[in-house]
C-alpha positions in Angstrom: 0.3 0.5 0.4 1.1 3.3 -1.3 1.6 5.9 1.2 1.0 9.3 0.6 2.2 12.7 1.8 -1.0 15.4 0.8 0.7 18.7 0.4 -1.9 21.0 3.5 -1.1 17.9 5.5 2.1 18.6 5.7 2.4 22.4 5.7 0.4 21.6 8.7 3.0 19.5 10.3 5.7 22.7 10.0 3.6 24.7 11.2 3.6 23.2 14.2 7.3 22.2 14.1 8.1 25.9 13.8 5.6 26.7 16.1 6.5 24.4 18.2 2.7 24.9 19.6 -0.2 23.2 17.9 -2.8 26.4 19.0 -0.5 28.9 17.3 0.6 26.8 14.4 -3.5 26.2 13.3 -3.9 30.6 14.0 -1.0 30.5 11.3 -2.7 28.6 9.3 -6.1 29.9 9.6 -7.8 26.1 11.5 -8.5 25.3 14.2 -7.0 23.4 16.2 -7.9 20.0 16.2 -7.9 20.0 12.4 -4.4 20.8 13.3 -4.5 17.8 15.4 -6.1 14.5 13.2 -4.6 15.6 11.0 -0.4 14.9 12.5 -2.2 11.7 14.6 -3.8 10.5 11.0 -0.3 11.2 9.5 1.5 9.6 13.1 -0.8 6.6 13.2 0.2 6.4 8.3 4.1 6.0 9.4 3.8 3.5 11.8 6.0 5.5 14.7 5.4 9.0 16.7 6.6 12.6 15.2 6.2 14.7 18.2 6.6 14.9 21.5 5.4 17.0 23.7 7.0 18.8 26.9 7.2 21.8 28.8 9.6 23.9 26.1 6.4 22.4 23.1 6.1 20.3 20.6 9.6 19.3 19.1 10.2 17.0 16.7 11.2 13.3 17.0 13.9 11.7 15.3 11.2 10.7 13.0 9.9 14.0 12.7 13.3 16.4 12.4 13.1 13.6 9.0 9.2 13.8 8.4 10.0 18.7 8.7 13.2 18.2 5.9 11.6 15.7 3.9 7.8 18.1 3.8 10.2 21.5 3.3 11.7 20.0 -0.2 8.4 18.1 -1.4 6.9 21.7 -0.9 10.0 23.6 -2.5 9.8 21.4 -5.0 6.4 22.7 -5.7 6.6 26.0 -5.8 9.2 25.3 -8.2 7.4 23.1 -10.9 4.4 26.3 -10.2 6.4 28.7 -10.8 8.3 26.9 -13.8 4.5 26.7 -15.3 3.8 28.9 -14.4 6.3 30.3 -17.0 4.2 28.7 -19.9 0.4 30.6 -18.9 2.2 34.1 -19.2 3.7 33.0 -23.0 7.3 31.4 -22.8 7.3 28.0 -24.9 10.1 26.1 -24.4 13.0 26.0 -21.6 17.3 25.8 -22.1 19.3 24.7 -19.5 22.0 24.0 -18.5 24.2 22.4 -14.7 27.2 23.2 -13.2 28.8 20.9 -11.7 30.8 21.8 -7.7 34.3 20.3 -9.5 36.5 22.8 -8.3 36.2 25.4 -5.2 34.0 28.2 -6.4 36.5 31.5 -6.3 35.5 35.4 -7.4 37.2 34.7 -11.1 35.5 30.8 -12.2 31.2 32.3 -11.2 33.0 35.2 -13.2 33.5 31.8 -16.0 29.8 30.9 -15.0 28.1 34.0 -15.1 30.0 33.9 -19.0 28.7 31.2 -19.9 24.8 31.4 -18.7 24.9 34.7 -20.1 25.7 33.8 -24.1 22.7 30.5 -23.1 20.3 32.7 -22.1 20.9 35.3 -25.1 21.0 32.1 -27.4 18.1 31.5 -25.9 15.0 31.8 -28.9 12.6 34.2 -28.1 9.6 32.8 -26.1 11.9 30.5 -23.9 12.8 30.3 -20.4 15.6 30.1 -19.8 17.3 28.1 -16.5 21.0 27.0 -15.2 21.8 25.1 -12.6 25.1 25.7 -10.2 25.2 22.9 -8.2 26.5 22.4 -4.8 
């Protein structure tokens, strides 16, 4: 059985971890605290491990909760990037061109200048109506 995590639940989980308080997280996300609690309990049941520890100093993520927090941030970030890239097509972009630079050399002012020249050349040579993307792996 495949496990699924919906973006709303992931956003709520992140809010609880950041606020360290269920009521404040619920207020921040404009939802009632009982609904947040229910969603957290559901993902804890699905994962089969506690994700949060409630203590005097507030709510803290367990080791499993820290893993979920890291992955949730990455997943939501990827979704935001996906929406941003796709929204470019709604404004007339017809294609994408991209280049990736590997971190084989320690970055320096000289190497970063070379990266800017390559990026500039790439973006200038891309056809009109295309989105220019340049990735520098680090």
